[in-house]
Backbone bond lengths (Angstrom), bond angles and torsions (degrees), N, CA, C in turn:
res aa  C-N    CA-C-N  psi(-1)  N-CA   C-N-CA  omega(-1)  CA-C   N-CA-C  phi
1 M - - - 1.450 - - 1.522 110.96 -
2 A 1.331 116.54 -40.35 1.460 119.62 179.70 1.519 110.89 -66.10
3 T 1.321 116.94 -34.58 1.457 120.57 177.68 1.522 110.73 -67.02
4 G 1.311 117.85 -39.96 1.450 121.12 177.19 1.524 113.18 -64.86
5 I 1.324 115.74 -40.62 1.455 120.10 176.96 1.530 110.31 -65.00
6 S 1.318 116.47 -40.80 1.467 120.99 177.83 1.521 110.75 -64.86
7 L 1.323 116.91 -40.20 1.452 121.10 178.82 1.530 111.53 -64.68
8 L 1.323 117.19 -43.67 1.471 120.96 176.83 1.527 110.92 -62.17
9 S 1.325 116.34 -42.36 1.466 120.11 178.11 1.518 111.36 -63.66
10 F 1.333 116.12 -40.53 1.467 119.69 178.49 1.518 111.22 -62.90
11 I 1.324 116.97 -47.19 1.462 120.84 -178.98 1.527 110.13 -62.39
12 A 1.319 116.88 -43.96 1.465 120.66 -178.33 1.531 110.56 -64.77
13 F 1.335 117.58 -44.34 1.460 118.28 -178.54 1.525 110.97 -70.88
14 Y 1.336 117.46 -36.81 1.470 118.79 178.37 1.520 111.83 -64.65
15 L 1.327 116.57 -37.61 1.461 119.70 176.63 1.530 111.10 -64.84
16 L 1.337 116.57 -43.01 1.457 119.36 177.46 1.526 111.18 -66.15
17 Y 1.313 116.79 -38.78 1.456 121.22 177.96 1.527 111.15 -65.10
18 S 1.316 117.62 -35.60 1.455 121.49 -178.80 1.523 112.36 -72.60
19 T 1.333 117.97 -23.46 1.463 120.60 178.49 1.518 112.07 -85.75
20 S 1.315 117.84 -3.68 1.460 121.21 -179.56 1.531 110.60 -66.51
21 K 1.308 116.70 144.16 1.456 121.05 179.60 1.525 111.41 -71.70
22 K 1.336 117.32 -28.85 1.466 120.94 -178.02 1.528 112.27 -77.92
23 M 1.303 117.40 -20.78 1.461 119.82 -178.79 1.522 109.50 -87.21
24 S 1.300 116.34 124.86 1.454 118.88 176.13 1.537 108.64 -82.88
25 A 1.301 116.20 148.46 1.471 120.77 -179.08 1.516 108.54 -70.71
26 M 1.331 115.87 103.87 1.453 120.80 -176.15 1.513 111.63 -83.23
27 G 1.286 116.95 -37.44 1.461 120.38 178.79 1.512 113.90 78.97
28 S 1.312 119.50 26.56 1.462 119.95 -178.81 1.528 111.19 -74.56
29 L 1.317 118.40 -28.34 1.460 120.25 176.62 1.530 112.71 -100.09
30 G 1.319 117.39 -15.43 1.454 120.43 172.93 1.508 116.92 101.19
31 F 1.318 118.57 -15.29 1.463 119.28 -177.12 1.523 112.14 -114.39
32 E 1.325 118.67 14.14 1.455 121.69 -177.20 1.523 113.12 -69.60
33 H 1.337 117.22 -30.72 1.462 120.09 -179.65 1.530 111.21 -69.72
34 S 1.304 118.06 -36.04 1.462 119.97 177.04 1.529 110.86 -72.95
35 I 1.320 116.64 -27.76 1.461 120.03 175.26 1.525 109.88 -66.58
36 A 1.326 115.92 -41.51 1.455 120.07 179.65 1.529 111.75 -65.36
37 E 1.318 117.31 -33.20 1.461 120.95 179.22 1.518 112.41 -70.87
38 H 1.329 118.10 -35.92 1.452 123.41 -177.27 1.532 109.80 -113.98
39 G 1.306 116.75 61.21 1.460 122.44 -173.20 1.525 113.72 -64.09
40 K 1.315 116.77 -45.06 1.470 120.35 -176.33 1.525 111.02 -68.14
41 A 1.310 117.50 -43.89 1.460 120.57 179.19 1.530 110.54 -66.10
42 T 1.319 116.69 -35.51 1.462 121.02 178.41 1.522 111.27 -65.59
43 K 1.337 116.42 -39.28 1.464 119.30 177.98 1.521 111.64 -66.12
44 Y 1.328 117.71 -38.71 1.452 120.52 176.58 1.530 111.41 -66.66
45 L 1.325 116.91 -42.00 1.461 120.80 178.62 1.517 111.20 -64.16
46 S 1.313 117.42 -43.88 1.469 119.93 -179.15 1.530 111.14 -68.56
47 S 1.319 117.82 -35.35 1.465 119.82 175.71 1.527 110.98 -65.70
48 A 1.335 116.27 -39.23 1.470 119.70 177.60 1.513 111.26 -66.07
49 L 1.327 117.59 -39.76 1.473 120.72 177.46 1.534 110.94 -66.47
50 M 1.326 116.69 -36.10 1.465 120.43 178.75 1.534 109.52 -66.87
51 I 1.311 118.28 -42.84 1.470 121.96 178.82 1.521 109.99 -66.85
52 L 1.340 117.71 -39.14 1.454 121.11 175.86 1.517 111.39 -62.56
53 S 1.300 116.51 -42.01 1.460 121.09 178.30 1.529 110.66 -64.20
54 L 1.316 117.67 -41.57 1.462 120.98 176.69 1.523 110.92 -64.25
55 G 1.324 116.73 -42.28 1.464 120.39 178.52 1.526 112.54 -63.24
56 L 1.325 116.80 -42.69 1.460 120.03 177.31 1.512 111.74 -65.08
57 S 1.315 115.81 -37.90 1.460 119.87 178.27 1.528 111.09 -65.14
58 C 1.320 116.28 -42.53 1.474 119.53 177.65 1.518 111.50 -67.80
59 F 1.323 117.02 -33.71 1.472 120.13 177.42 1.512 111.43 -68.81
60 Y 1.331 116.91 -39.82 1.458 121.58 -174.54 1.527 112.35 -77.86
61 W 1.344 117.81 -42.13 1.453 120.81 -175.14 1.522 114.29 -110.01
62 G 1.301 119.92 -3.21 1.447 122.30 -176.27 1.518 110.61 98.72
63 L 1.315 116.21 170.79 1.463 119.82 -171.77 1.526 112.49 -68.17
64 G 1.323 118.23 -53.84 1.448 121.21 -175.94 1.513 113.59 -69.89
65 S 1.319 115.54 -54.45 1.460 119.12 -178.10 1.534 111.31 -71.95
66 G 1.304 118.34 -27.77 1.461 121.09 175.65 1.506 112.43 -66.82
67 T 1.338 116.18 -42.05 1.461 120.09 176.45 1.519 111.08 -65.21
68 F 1.320 116.42 -42.92 1.461 121.36 178.33 1.525 111.20 -63.29
69 T 1.320 117.26 -43.88 1.454 121.87 179.37 1.531 111.06 -65.47
70 F 1.335 117.21 -38.81 1.449 120.68 177.01 1.536 111.25 -62.13
71 V 1.295 116.18 -41.71 1.483 120.02 178.79 1.523 110.19 -64.26
72 I 1.326 117.19 -40.92 1.476 121.30 177.99 1.529 110.25 -63.80
73 I 1.331 116.67 -46.07 1.472 120.79 178.82 1.516 110.50 -62.12
74 L 1.327 116.77 -43.17 1.460 120.35 -179.58 1.519 111.67 -64.57
75 M 1.335 117.88 -40.59 1.461 119.92 177.19 1.517 111.52 -64.07
76 T 1.324 117.27 -40.22 1.460 120.69 179.76 1.523 111.59 -67.19
77 V 1.322 116.14 -46.05 1.454 121.10 179.98 1.534 110.51 -64.42
78 A 1.322 116.70 -42.94 1.464 120.59 -179.86 1.523 110.76 -63.26
79 S 1.295 117.86 -41.00 1.467 121.12 178.38 1.528 110.74 -63.22
80 L 1.327 116.46 -43.60 1.459 119.40 179.52 1.530 111.67 -65.28
81 V 1.315 117.70 -41.73 1.456 119.65 -179.02 1.525 110.29 -67.17
82 I 1.319 117.86 -43.38 1.463 120.34 -178.09 1.522 111.58 -67.43
83 L 1.332 116.45 -33.72 1.471 118.65 179.29 1.521 113.08 -80.96
84 L 1.322 118.79 -39.18 1.455 121.09 -171.39 1.523 114.92 -93.71
85 A 1.333 118.24 -23.90 1.468 119.55 -178.02 1.540 112.37 -66.38
86 P 1.330 120.47 -44.50 1.480 117.66 177.98 1.519 113.79 -65.10
87 L 1.314 117.16 -24.99 1.464 120.47 177.69 1.522 112.93 -83.19
88 R 1.316 117.08 -2.40 1.462 125.39 -178.75 1.526 112.01 59.22
89 L 1.306 116.21 37.65 1.464 121.15 176.94 1.517 112.34 -93.59
90 L 1.318 117.43 -9.32 1.466 120.16 177.69 1.523 108.81 -86.59
91 N 1.304 116.40 98.35 1.458 121.73 175.30 1.525 107.78 -130.84
92 Y 1.324 115.31 176.25 1.457 119.08 -176.04 1.523 113.77 -64.24
93 R 1.321 116.95 -37.32 1.474 119.47 179.98 1.518 111.23 -65.48
94 F 1.338 117.16 -46.48 1.459 121.12 -179.01 1.521 111.29 -63.85
95 L 1.328 116.58 -46.69 1.471 120.09 -179.50 1.524 111.40 -67.28
96 G 1.307 117.61 -38.37 1.470 120.53 177.02 1.508 111.96 -62.98
97 A 1.347 116.34 -44.64 1.466 119.76 178.93 1.523 111.22 -65.84
98 L 1.335 116.93 -38.80 1.462 120.63 179.21 1.522 111.95 -62.41
99 F 1.311 116.25 -47.81 1.472 119.63 -178.10 1.516 112.74 -76.00
100 L 1.311 117.44 -27.93 1.471 119.68 173.47 1.521 110.85 -66.59
101 C 1.317 116.90 -43.58 1.480 120.28 175.54 1.522 110.35 -63.28
102 S 1.314 116.61 -39.97 1.460 120.62 179.11 1.527 111.77 -62.88
103 I 1.322 117.19 -42.72 1.468 120.62 177.69 1.521 110.93 -65.56
104 L 1.331 116.63 -42.00 1.475 119.69 178.36 1.524 111.15 -62.81
105 F 1.319 117.57 -45.44 1.470 120.33 179.33 1.529 111.09 -64.76
106 E 1.316 116.64 -37.72 1.467 120.02 -179.43 1.520 111.04 -66.28
107 T 1.311 116.65 -42.13 1.470 118.11 -178.27 1.529 112.25 -77.74
108 L 1.303 118.26 -32.80 1.446 120.19 -179.00 1.531 113.21 -80.08
109 L 1.313 116.89 -35.11 1.471 119.15 -175.11 1.518 113.60 -94.78
110 F 1.325 117.76 -26.36 1.469 118.42 -178.02 1.478 108.23 -111.41
């Protein structure tokens, strides 16, 4: 569940980051050009995903700790996106390996 919440937060923040005027369309994941074309719809979709992620976090961990955990996840994801996106290190292989390891650790340790 924590991996799913983190994945939703990552997708939502990356979509919001891709609609930024300061970010150039790098195309490392392949769908950045269509995001730039549909900026308003992308912002609505990413806001909805962010609210869904917050709601799932509050459902899973409770209201107070869920909100706190969501903020921690969002800060971590935002830092990774801002640091790794300009270096073009965010690709499907890296993200797949990251979330696969996260799912394995979540199921084995918790």
